[in-house]
TORZAVO-822416 format. One record per residue (C-alpha): x, y, z; residue in one letter. Coordinates in steps of 0.1 Angstrom, whole numbers. Layout:
<rs>
[[X,Y,Z],A]
...
</rs>
This chain:
<rs>
[[55,-26,-57],X]
[[38,-30,-24],X]
[[7,-41,-6],X]
[[-22,-16,-2],X]
[[-11,-8,34],X]
[[19,11,19],X]
[[-1,34,-3],X]
[[11,64,17],X]
[[47,58,6],X]
[[56,81,-23],X]
[[67,65,-56],X]
[[54,30,-46],X]
[[30,12,-68],X]
[[1,-4,-49],X]
[[-31,-20,-62],X]
[[-62,2,-66],X]
[[-87,-2,-37],X]
[[-124,3,-38],X]
[[-134,37,-24],X]
[[-163,41,-1],X]
[[-194,59,-12],X]
[[-200,88,13],X]
[[-232,86,33],X]
[[-240,49,27],X]
[[-250,27,57],X]
[[-239,-1,55],X]
[[-208,11,37],X]
[[-209,6,-1],X]
[[-180,10,-25],X]
[[-176,24,-60],X]
[[-166,-4,-84],X]
[[-132,-4,-99],X]
[[-129,5,-136],X]
[[-116,-20,-162],X]
[[-83,-1,-162],X]
[[-79,-3,-125],X]
[[-87,-41,-125],X]
[[-61,-46,-153],X]
[[-35,-27,-133],X]
[[-43,-47,-102],X]
[[-39,-79,-122],X]
[[-5,-68,-135],X]
[[7,-58,-101],X]
[[-5,-91,-86],X]
[[14,-110,-114],X]
[[47,-93,-107],X]
[[43,-95,-70],X]
[[36,-132,-73],X]
[[69,-137,-91],X]
[[87,-116,-64],X]
[[71,-136,-36],X]
[[81,-168,-53],X]
[[117,-158,-54],X]
[[115,-145,-17],X]
[[101,-179,-6],X]
[[129,-198,-23],X]
[[156,-175,-8],X]
[[141,-177,27],X]
[[140,-215,25],X]
[[176,-217,11],X]
[[199,-237,34],X]
[[223,-208,38],X]
[[196,-185,52],X]
[[172,-208,70],X]
[[172,-204,108],X]
[[210,-201,113],X]
[[228,-169,122],X]
[[253,-159,94],X]
[[288,-156,107],X]
[[306,-141,78],X]
[[313,-106,66],X]
[[286,-82,54],X]
[[303,-80,20],X]
[[301,-118,15],X]
[[265,-119,27],X]
[[256,-92,2],X]
[[271,-113,-26],X]
[[256,-146,-14],X]
[[221,-131,-13],X]
[[226,-114,-47],X]
[[238,-146,-64],X]
[[211,-167,-47],X]
[[183,-143,-58],X]
[[196,-142,-94],X]
[[201,-179,-97],X]
[[166,-185,-81],X]
[[150,-162,-106],X]
[[167,-179,-135],X]
[[157,-213,-122],X]
[[121,-202,-119],X]
[[122,-187,-154],X]
[[135,-219,-169],X]
[[111,-242,-152],X]
[[79,-251,-170],X]
[[48,-232,-159],X]
[[25,-251,-136],X]
[[-4,-228,-143],X]
[[-2,-231,-180],X]
[[8,-266,-190],X]
[[28,-267,-222],X]
[[39,-230,-218],X]
[[74,-219,-210],X]
[[96,-188,-213],X]
[[114,-180,-245],X]
[[149,-163,-247],X]
[[134,-129,-243],X]
[[115,-138,-211],X]
[[81,-140,-227],X]
[[58,-169,-224],X]
[[52,-191,-254],X]
[[35,-225,-262],X]
[[58,-254,-269],X]
</rs>
């Protein structure tokens, strides 16, 4: 998944963008279909989760503003463990967008 600026990269999913209507001045755009809007919503939801994990990792004490002085192998494992634990912590915390909702054992939202 990526931002629209990466649409030239093969095998990368990016949101649909409105396409300009040729010959219009000022430029007008074709509207997105319901399918395209739904795909954009799905991509935005997944990207939001990824960015949430990224923000928590970047702000982790181990990685914040200090040069790492260990081996590359250890750094790989530290980052891997931190990302997985952060994702688990996010999955287990109650949703702030949908009060009363949380994730079940299968990773699907449900109302408590």
